[in-house]
N, C-alpha and C positions, 0 to 999 in steps of 0.2 A: 374919850368917853367910854363908859361901860358897854360891853357888847349886848348884854341883856336889855339895858335901857334903850340902846339904839334899835335893836330888833323890835321891841315893843312899840316904840314911837313910829318907826317906819310902817309897821302894820296898821297902826291907828291912823296915821296920815293917809295911807293908801285908801282906806275905807272912807274917811272924812272927805277926801278930795276926788274920789272916783278916779284914782290913778292906777296905772299898770306899770310894772317894772319888767323891762326886757333886758336880759343879760346874755352876753356872748360867752361861749365856752372858755375863753381865755381870761375871764374875770377871776378875781380872788374868790376862794371857795365860800366865804361868808356872804358875798354878794350873790353868787349862784344860788345859795340856799334860801335866800329871802326873795328871789325873783319869782314873778308869776310864770315866766317862761324863759328857758335857757335854750339857746340854739346857735346855729351857724348863720351866715349872712342871708341865705335864701329863706330859711325858716323864719328868721327875725323880720325880713322884709314882708313876708306873707302875714305874719302876726301883726305887724304895724298896720298893714292895709285893712285888716279886719277888726282892729281894736275898737271897742265901744267906749273906752275910757275917755274922760275929759283931758287927762294929763298922761303923757307917755314919758316915763323916765327911762332913758336908754343908757344902760350901763355897758358901755363899749367905747369906741373911739369916735372922733368927730364926724367922719364921713357916714357912719352908721346912723347917728342921730339926725344928720342932715337929710339922709335918705328917708327916714321916718317922717320928717317934716314935709318933704316933697310930696309924699303919699298922703299925708294928713294935714293939709294947710289950715284947717279950722281947729285943730287940737294944739294944746300947748305941749311942746316937746322940750324936755330938759336933759342936760348932760351933767353928771356929777362934777366933772372937771373939764372946763373948756379947753385945757391944754392937752387933752388926750388925743394926740395926733396919730399919724401912721406914716412910716417911712415910705411905703409904696405910694400912697395917695399924695403925700407931700412932694414926692420926687417927679410928679408929672405936672409941669408948668403949663397952664392954659394957653399962654401966648405962643410958646414953642410948639405945643400940640396943634394949635390952629395953623401954624406955618407948615407942619408936617402934612396936615390935611390938604392945604393949598397946593402942595407939591404933588399930591396924588388925588386929584379931584374925582377920579372914577372909582375910588375905593369906598366900600362900605366900612363904617367904623363900629367895631365891637369893643366895648370897654368893660373890664372887670369892675364889679360893684365897689371894690376898694379904690375909689376915685372920688374926686370932689364934684360938687354940683356943676361947676363950670365945665369939667370934662364930660360929665354925663350929658350936658346940654349940647355938646359938640358931637354926640354919638348917635348912631342909628339903633344900636342895640346895647343893652347892659346885660351882663351875665354874672354868674357866680361859679365857683369851682364845681358845684353840683350839676349845673346845667349848661356849662360853656360848650361842651361837645355837641349837645342837642341843638343849641342855637346856631353854631357854625354850620352844622349839617343841614339846617333849615334854609341856609343861604345858598342860592344856585352855585354849582361847582365852578362855573366860569367867571363868577363875580370876585374880583380881587378884594382882599380884606386887610384893613389895618387893625391890629390887636394891641390893646394897651391896658394898663401900664406894666403888667408883670411879664417879663421876658421868659422866666422859667415856666410859668403856666403856658405861655404862648408856644414855647418849644415842645412842651409835652403835647399840646393840642395839635401841632403840626404833624407830629408822629401818629397821633390817634386818628385824625381825620384824613391823613395823607394828602394834604394840600398846603400850598405856600401861604404864609401869613407875613405881613410886614409888621415887625415887632417894635414897640417902644422899648427903650433900654432902661427898664425899671425893675426893682426887686424888693422883696421883704427881708429886712435884716434878720428877723427871727428865723426864717426858713433857709437863709444862707449861712447860718451859724453852725450847721451840723458838720462834725468831723468824720470823714469816711474811715480814717485809720482807727479812731476810737470805736466807731460803729462795728467794724470788722472784729476788733478785740472782744467786744461784748457778744457778738454773734458766735464767735469761736468758743466762748465760755458757755453759750446757750444755743447749741446747734439745732435744737428742735424748735426754736422760736421762729415766729413769722414776723417779718418786717413790714410795717404799714407806714405810708408816707403821704403827706399833703403835696399836691402837684405844684405848689409854690417852691418846693425844694429844688436844689440843683440836680442836674441830670445824673451825676455820679451817685447821688443818694437814691434817686428814683429807680435806677438800674438794679439796685439791690432789693427793691421792694417786692413783696408778694401781693400787696394790694396798694393801689394809689387812689385816693379819693378825698372828698371834702371831710370836714371835721365830723359831721353826722354820719357820713359814709364809713369812716374809719370806726366809729363807735358801733355801728350796726354790724360791720364785718367781724369785729372782735367778739361781739356778743354771740354771733351765730356760727362762727367758724369752730370746728372741733379742736383746734390747737389750744393749748393751755397757757402758753407764754408768748408775749408779743413785745417787740421793740417798736416804739412809736416815735416817728419823726414829725412832730409838730409842736406847737406851743404847749408848755407843761400844764396849763390850766385844764386841759382835757382829762388829766388823770383823776380829777375830782369826780367828774361824771362817770368815768369808767369804773371807779371804785363803787359807785352806787349801782350802776347798771350791769356790771360784769364782775361782781365781787369774787367769784371763783377763779378768775383769770389772773395770771401774774403779768403785770405791766411794767416794762422797763423803758424809761424815757431815752430817746436817742441822745447821745452825748454831743455837746457843742465844743467848739475850739477853745472856749473860755475855761479858765481854771476857777470856776465859781463853786459855791457851796453845794449846789444840787447837781452840777455838771450837765445841766439840761439847758434848753433854749427857752428863755422867758421874754415876753414882750413888755418892756418897760413902759410903753405908752398905755397899754391896757391896765397895767398895775397902778397907774396914778389915781385911778378911782378907788375909793375906800368906803367902808360902811359909814363912817362919819360924814364923808362928803355926800354920800347918797341921802343920808338923813337931812343934812342942811339944805341940799338941793330941793328935796320934797317940801321941807318946812318953809323955805323962802321963795320957792318956785323960780329959782335961777341957779346956774346960768341957763337962759332960754335960747333956743335955736331960732334964728330969723333968716328967711330967704326972700329976696325980692320976687314978686309975683311973675315978672317977665322971665326971669331965670328959671323959676320953678316950673312954669308951663313948658319950657323947652326940655328941662331935665326929666320931666315925668314921662315924656313920650317913649324913650327907649326903655324905661323901667316898666311901663305898661305892656310894651311888646314882650318883654321877658316874662312878666307875670301871666300874661295871656297864653304864652306858649308853655309855661311850666304847669 
């Protein structure tokens, strides 16, 4: 379908149905441009919690739309493509996670927001990359903690807060795709560049970084830092917002192991959403996210703890 037609129809349907479109930074640029709000996991969680719309269209992956539904049980929550999954969330099986909890009954459970409703329901706290350090520091130092599902974020946090964490063995395929050798090559060609990285990246990438933080944190650092060139180790979708918010800066995506056309790391799950699917989703009001009330009530407890602390 024609982009102008799709854009016009999406805007018309938004007004007609009192809908809001929330988009993650990793979405296609056309979706970012038409969204009412673009952000990272924490910002989108807060926006979902305060949304006055009757319909929330979540242009992201399944766990994000699921989280929006947990927070907004009386609103209709839609996801443009129900198959927009997440390697990190999908790699944490609730039955196996429950067994891990049973083996360590004295541990408090902190889970990254990139997890399913079932995992959230088994947790004491939910966190994002923006507030994970703050949440762990709010837990008494003598209290043992299970952290899941991202082992790379967990290892980063162990170092940051200087305490032991029992880690689930999970990771994000996008943030494990960066090539250190290629990164060093690019840095040698741009020795005045600063490297910024998401804490889901592997340790050898984080050790090269001048700044480590959430997607929003990276954008703010690049906007405010006096350096003019940055090498960015996260999903390539961030480049669209950086071009808008820091047009005077030179942004180089960190290279991946793959020999693909852009040589950067791209999330195939995020990119299954398209402008056409967004239009059809809003027009037909499906796929809709449904969560059983018993599960929702358990899953919202650790989310509310996070939002209250944040």
